[in-house]
Every structure is written in C-alpha cells, then in structure tokens.
FIRO-283601 format. One record per atom (N, C-alpha, C, CB): residue number from 1; residue in three letters; atom name; x, y, z. Coordinates in steps of 0.05 Angstrom, whole numbers, plus 5000, padded with zeros to 4 digits. Glycine has a CB too. Example, Ala and Ser with C-alpha at 12.3 -4.5 7.8 and 13.67 -1.06 7.14 Angstrom:
! FIRO-283601
nr:rest:atom:east:north:up
1:ALA:N:5264:4886:5156
1:ALA:CA:5246:4910:5156
1:ALA:C:5264:4934:5156
1:ALA:CB:5226:4911:5181
2:SER:N:5257:4955:5142
2:SER:CA:5273:4979:5143
2:SER:C:5258:5001:5157
2:SER:CB:5282:4988:5114
! end
This chain:
! FIRO-283601
nr:rest:atom:east:north:up
1:MET:N:5010:4987:4997
1:MET:CA:5003:5000:4997
1:MET:C:5020:5029:5006
1:MET:CB:4986:4991:5003
2:PHE:N:5011:5039:4986
2:PHE:CA:5025:5075:4982
2:PHE:C:5005:5087:4995
2:PHE:CB:5028:5092:4945
3:LYS:N:5021:5115:5012
3:LYS:CA:4995:5138:5006
3:LYS:C:5018:5155:5001
3:LYS:CB:4968:5149:5035
4:ILE:N:4997:5181:4995
4:ILE:CA:5020:5206:5006
4:ILE:C:4990:5232:5025
4:ILE:CB:5043:5228:4964
5:GLU:N:5008:5243:5034
5:GLU:CA:4987:5259:5057
5:GLU:C:5005:5279:5057
5:GLU:CB:4979:5245:5091
6:GLN:N:4987:5306:5069
6:GLN:CA:5007:5326:5069
6:GLN:C:5013:5336:5107
6:GLN:CB:4993:5354:5047
7:ASP:N:5016:5349:5112
7:ASP:CA:5022:5357:5139
7:ASP:C:5023:5373:5135
7:ASP:CB:5038:5351:5153
8:LYS:N:4999:5400:5167
8:LYS:CA:4992:5421:5165
8:LYS:C:5013:5443:5146
8:LYS:CB:4986:5426:5192
9:GLN:N:5042:5434:5155
9:GLN:CA:5065:5454:5148
9:GLN:C:5069:5451:5116
9:GLN:CB:5095:5447:5165
10:GLY:N:5058:5432:5105
10:GLY:CA:5055:5428:5068
10:GLY:C:5076:5402:5061
10:GLY:CB:5071:5463:5046
11:THR:N:5092:5397:5090
11:THR:CA:5098:5381:5081
11:THR:C:5087:5351:5063
11:THR:CB:5106:5383:5097
12:LEU:N:5095:5334:5040
12:LEU:CA:5089:5312:5034
12:LEU:C:5096:5292:5044
12:LEU:CB:5093:5309:5016
13:LEU:N:5082:5274:5063
13:LEU:CA:5083:5241:5078
13:LEU:C:5086:5221:5061
13:LEU:CB:5057:5230:5093
14:LEU:N:5102:5206:5051
14:LEU:CA:5110:5182:5036
14:LEU:C:5109:5158:5052
14:LEU:CB:5135:5185:5026
15:SER:N:5085:5138:5054
15:SER:CA:5084:5113:5070
15:SER:C:5090:5093:5043
15:SER:CB:5052:5106:5089
16:GLY:N:5102:5069:5046
16:GLY:CA:5093:5046:5034
16:GLY:C:5109:5038:5019
16:GLY:CB:5071:5047:5023
17:ARG:N:5097:5031:4990
17:ARG:CA:5107:5020:4969
17:ARG:C:5111:5033:4942
17:ARG:CB:5094:5000:4968
18:PHE:N:5116:5056:4944
18:PHE:CA:5118:5071:4913
18:PHE:C:5126:5059:4884
18:PHE:CB:5139:5094:4915
19:ASP:N:5105:5038:4882
19:ASP:CA:5119:5028:4847
19:ASP:C:5111:5040:4829
19:ASP:CB:5114:5001:4835
20:ALA:N:5104:5028:4800
20:ALA:CA:5089:5025:4773
20:ALA:C:5065:5025:4777
20:ALA:CB:5094:5003:4757
21:SER:N:5057:5007:4797
21:SER:CA:5023:5011:4803
21:SER:C:5009:5033:4822
21:SER:CB:5013:4984:4816
22:ARG:N:5031:5051:4826
22:ARG:CA:5019:5078:4837
22:ARG:C:5032:5109:4823
22:ARG:CB:5026:5078:4871
23:GLU:N:5039:5102:4801
23:GLU:CA:5047:5123:4784
23:GLU:C:5024:5150:4786
23:GLU:CB:5051:5110:4753
24:GLU:N:5006:5138:4765
24:GLU:CA:4982:5150:4760
24:GLU:C:4969:5168:4784
24:GLU:CB:4964:5129:4753
25:SER:N:4965:5159:4805
25:SER:CA:4958:5169:4828
25:SER:C:4972:5189:4839
25:SER:CB:4957:5152:4844
26:ALA:N:5004:5185:4836
26:ALA:CA:5027:5197:4853
26:ALA:C:5027:5222:4841
26:ALA:CB:5056:5183:4852
27:MET:N:5030:5221:4808
27:MET:CA:5034:5238:4780
27:MET:C:5016:5261:4796
27:MET:CB:5019:5223:4743
28:LYS:N:4991:5261:4791
28:LYS:CA:4968:5272:4795
28:LYS:C:4972:5303:4824
28:LYS:CB:4947:5242:4803
29:CYS:N:4968:5286:4847
29:CYS:CA:4990:5304:4873
29:CYS:C:5014:5309:4863
29:CYS:CB:5000:5286:4903
30:PHE:N:5028:5299:4860
30:PHE:CA:5045:5322:4855
30:PHE:C:5048:5336:4828
30:PHE:CB:5069:5314:4861
31:ASN:N:5029:5334:4806
31:ASN:CA:5027:5362:4795
31:ASN:C:5024:5381:4806
31:ASN:CB:5012:5365:4781
32:LEU:N:4996:5379:4834
32:LEU:CA:4990:5399:4841
32:LEU:C:5013:5422:4865
32:LEU:CB:4965:5388:4850
33:VAL:N:5045:5415:4855
33:VAL:CA:5058:5416:4880
33:VAL:C:5078:5442:4860
33:VAL:CB:5073:5381:4896
34:GLU:N:5065:5467:4868
34:GLU:CA:5081:5484:4860
34:GLU:C:5098:5504:4866
34:GLU:CB:5073:5490:4852
35:LYS:N:5115:5506:4896
35:LYS:CA:5130:5500:4907
35:LYS:C:5155:5488:4913
35:LYS:CB:5123:5497:4910
36:SER:N:5168:5499:4930
36:SER:CA:5198:5481:4942
36:SER:C:5180:5470:4966
36:SER:CB:5233:5505:4956
37:THR:N:5185:5446:4967
37:THR:CA:5166:5429:4982
37:THR:C:5187:5407:4990
37:THR:CB:5137:5418:4963
38:GLU:N:5183:5402:5012
38:GLU:CA:5194:5375:5038
38:GLU:C:5179:5354:5017
38:GLU:CB:5175:5375:5083
39:ILE:N:5199:5338:5032
39:ILE:CA:5181:5298:5026
39:ILE:C:5192:5287:5044
39:ILE:CB:5188:5274:4995
40:ASP:N:5180:5280:5062
40:ASP:CA:5193:5256:5080
40:ASP:C:5188:5231:5070
40:ASP:CB:5182:5255:5108
41:CYS:N:5205:5224:5076
41:CYS:CA:5196:5193:5065
41:CYS:C:5209:5177:5081
41:CYS:CB:5204:5185:5033
42:SER:N:5200:5172:5112
42:SER:CA:5211:5162:5133
42:SER:C:5194:5138:5150
42:SER:CB:5217:5185:5148
43:GLN:N:5172:5138:5127
43:GLN:CA:5151:5123:5122
43:GLN:C:5144:5097:5106
43:GLN:CB:5140:5137:5116
44:LEU:N:5171:5111:5085
44:LEU:CA:5176:5107:5049
44:LEU:C:5189:5078:5052
44:LEU:CB:5204:5135:5029
45:GLU:N:5177:5063:5040
45:GLU:CA:5198:5027:5035
45:GLU:C:5204:5015:5027
45:GLU:CB:5200:5009:5038
46:TYR:N:5200:5023:5000
46:TYR:CA:5205:5017:4972
46:TYR:C:5202:5040:4948
46:TYR:CB:5187:4995:4965
47:ILE:N:5215:5044:4934
47:ILE:CA:5207:5059:4914
47:ILE:C:5224:5055:4885
47:ILE:CB:5209:5086:4925
48:SER:N:5199:5043:4868
48:SER:CA:5221:5033:4831
48:SER:C:5217:5051:4821
48:SER:CB:5214:5008:4804
49:SER:N:5235:5047:4802
49:SER:CA:5239:5071:4770
49:SER:C:5219:5091:4772
49:SER:CB:5231:5055:4736
50:ALA:N:5206:5079:4770
50:ALA:CA:5166:5102:4762
50:ALA:C:5156:5113:4791
50:ALA:CB:5126:5073:4747
51:GLY:N:5183:5108:4807
51:GLY:CA:5169:5134:4827
51:GLY:C:5183:5148:4827
51:GLY:CB:5162:5133:4856
52:ILE:N:5213:5134:4827
52:ILE:CA:5232:5168:4823
52:ILE:C:5232:5178:4800
52:ILE:CB:5263:5169:4827
53:GLY:N:5214:5164:4772
53:GLY:CA:5211:5181:4754
53:GLY:C:5187:5200:4755
53:GLY:CB:5211:5169:4733
54:VAL:N:5173:5195:4773
54:VAL:CA:5153:5213:4786
54:VAL:C:5165:5236:4802
54:VAL:CB:5137:5198:4805
55:LEU:N:5182:5225:4816
55:LEU:CA:5196:5252:4828
55:LEU:C:5222:5272:4811
55:LEU:CB:5211:5241:4856
56:ILE:N:5235:5253:4796
56:ILE:CA:5241:5273:4772
56:ILE:C:5222:5288:4756
56:ILE:CB:5254:5259:4753
57:ALA:N:5202:5280:4742
57:ALA:CA:5195:5295:4732
57:ALA:C:5180:5319:4747
57:ALA:CB:5186:5283:4717
58:THR:N:5177:5323:4775
58:THR:CA:5161:5340:4791
58:THR:C:5190:5365:4790
58:THR:CB:5147:5323:4828
59:GLN:N:5212:5355:4797
59:GLN:CA:5241:5360:4803
59:GLN:C:5251:5387:4784
59:GLN:CB:5260:5331:4796
60:LYS:N:5246:5371:4754
60:LYS:CA:5243:5387:4732
60:LYS:C:5231:5411:4731
60:LYS:CB:5233:5375:4716
61:ARG:N:5194:5405:4729
61:ARG:CA:5182:5416:4720
61:ARG:C:5195:5442:4737
61:ARG:CB:5157:5407:4719
62:LEU:N:5187:5438:4768
62:LEU:CA:5197:5461:4794
62:LEU:C:5221:5476:4783
62:LEU:CB:5209:5445:4825
63:MET:N:5235:5474:4791
63:MET:CA:5268:5475:4774
63:MET:C:5265:5500:4752
63:MET:CB:5276:5440:4753
64:GLN:N:5240:5488:4739
64:GLN:CA:5245:5523:4717
64:GLN:C:5238:5547:4723
64:GLN:CB:5231:5526:4690
65:ASN:N:5232:5545:4753
65:ASN:CA:5213:5564:4774
65:ASN:C:5226:5568:4787
65:ASN:CB:5190:5557:4788
66:ASN:N:5262:5557:4791
66:ASN:CA:5269:5558:4818
66:ASN:C:5268:5549:4846
66:ASN:CB:5265:5569:4820
67:GLN:N:5245:5526:4840
67:GLN:CA:5236:5521:4874
67:GLN:C:5255:5478:4864
67:GLN:CB:5177:5526:4886
68:GLN:N:5248:5469:4880
68:GLN:CA:5256:5438:4888
68:GLN:C:5241:5425:4905
68:GLN:CB:5281:5435:4900
69:LEU:N:5239:5404:4896
69:LEU:CA:5245:5376:4923
69:LEU:C:5256:5380:4942
69:LEU:CB:5260:5351:4919
70:ILE:N:5252:5379:4969
70:ILE:CA:5277:5366:4991
70:ILE:C:5268:5349:4989
70:ILE:CB:5284:5372:5020
71:LEU:N:5281:5326:5000
71:LEU:CA:5278:5291:5003
71:LEU:C:5297:5292:5026
71:LEU:CB:5288:5267:4974
72:LYS:N:5272:5280:5048
72:LYS:CA:5290:5278:5076
72:LYS:C:5272:5252:5085
72:LYS:CB:5290:5311:5101
73:ASN:N:5284:5240:5096
73:ASN:CA:5284:5206:5123
73:ASN:C:5290:5187:5112
73:ASN:CB:5253:5192:5139
74:LEU:N:5300:5197:5082
74:LEU:CA:5306:5163:5063
74:LEU:C:5318:5148:5079
74:LEU:CB:5327:5161:5035
75:ASN:N:5311:5121:5088
75:ASN:CA:5328:5101:5090
75:ASN:C:5348:5099:5078
75:ASN:CB:5319:5084:5087
76:PRO:N:5372:5085:5088
76:PRO:CA:5393:5080:5085
76:PRO:C:5397:5077:5045
76:PRO:CB:5396:5054:5106
77:HIS:N:5379:5044:5039
77:HIS:CA:5378:5031:5028
77:HIS:C:5368:5051:4996
77:HIS:CB:5364:5010:5042
78:ILE:N:5349:5066:4994
78:ILE:CA:5341:5078:4982
78:ILE:C:5356:5113:4973
78:ILE:CB:5319:5074:4995
79:VAL:N:5374:5119:4999
79:VAL:CA:5396:5138:4989
79:VAL:C:5429:5119:4981
79:VAL:CB:5400:5165:5019
80:GLU:N:5422:5104:4982
80:GLU:CA:5445:5084:4963
80:GLU:C:5435:5088:4928
80:GLU:CB:5442:5042:4974
81:ILE:N:5412:5081:4934
81:ILE:CA:5397:5083:4900
81:ILE:C:5403:5107:4881
81:ILE:CB:5364:5085:4901
82:PHE:N:5399:5133:4892
82:PHE:CA:5395:5151:4892
82:PHE:C:5425:5160:4891
82:PHE:CB:5377:5157:4909
83:LYS:N:5443:5158:4900
83:LYS:CA:5472:5162:4898
83:LYS:C:5479:5150:4872
83:LYS:CB:5487:5151:4921
84:TYR:N:5478:5112:4877
84:TYR:CA:5482:5105:4857
84:TYR:C:5486:5118:4823
84:TYR:CB:5467:5091:4861
85:ALA:N:5450:5130:4834
85:ALA:CA:5444:5131:4802
85:ALA:C:5445:5164:4796
85:ALA:CB:5410:5115:4793
86:GLY:N:5465:5167:4814
86:GLY:CA:5470:5205:4813
86:GLY:C:5452:5232:4817
86:GLY:CB:5477:5212:4786
87:LEU:N:5429:5223:4829
87:LEU:CA:5411:5235:4832
87:LEU:C:5421:5255:4862
87:LEU:CB:5386:5214:4832
88:ASP:N:5435:5248:4873
88:ASP:CA:5441:5266:4899
88:ASP:C:5452:5295:4891
88:ASP:CB:5464:5252:4919
89:ALA:N:5460:5294:4858
89:ALA:CA:5464:5320:4853
89:ALA:C:5441:5333:4847
89:ALA:CB:5481:5324:4834
90:VAL:N:5411:5320:4842
90:VAL:CA:5384:5330:4824
90:VAL:C:5382:5338:4848
90:VAL:CB:5359:5313:4807
91:PHE:N:5381:5322:4879
91:PHE:CA:5350:5326:4898
91:PHE:C:5371:5336:4916
91:PHE:CB:5324:5295:4910
92:THR:N:5364:5359:4933
92:THR:CA:5370:5361:4958
92:THR:C:5365:5330:4969
92:THR:CB:5353:5384:4971
93:ILE:N:5383:5322:4992
93:ILE:CA:5371:5303:5009
93:ILE:C:5386:5313:5038
93:ILE:CB:5376:5270:4999
94:LYS:N:5358:5306:5056
94:LYS:CA:5367:5315:5095
94:LYS:C:5376:5287:5100
94:LYS:CB:5334:5325:5122
! end
C-alpha cells in the first residue's frame, strides 16, 4: 500500500511502496506541487524506477521556476540507490 499525505506545514509524507501501480495517482498529486516542498520519506519502504520518475519529472518542472523537492528521512537503501544513480546531485537530500 502507498499513501501520500500532507501535514500542516505543507510537507508531503510518503509511506509504503511507491511502484508503477501508484505512478498515475502519485503524478496527479505531484502535479499540484508548485513551490519548493519537503518530502518526508521516513515511512517509505520501497521506490521503483517509476516512482523515481515521478519525483524527477516534478523536480524538473519545479526547477524551471527556481523551486525544488527536498527529500528527507530516506532509509539507507533508498539513499544508496539515489547516490548510485547520481540523483543526489539532482535532489536536496536531508
């Protein structure tokens, strides 16, 4: 199961498994992001290439307006994937 929630500060909270089966619904949510936004991944168990693609598409769109996604609380395995793919140069990872 995958969920996207937003807290009172505007941080998006991702939980569960972000895979291709959730790509379309996640893209609808991320298309609403118009300014720099923190993404709390403390409850994110897994992210597939499709999930990463949603984040990259959103990041590219935001960067056109000098905005960005800020990823925080990634589990070590996901951080490793992002570093291996060079995505630590694309995203701010806290």
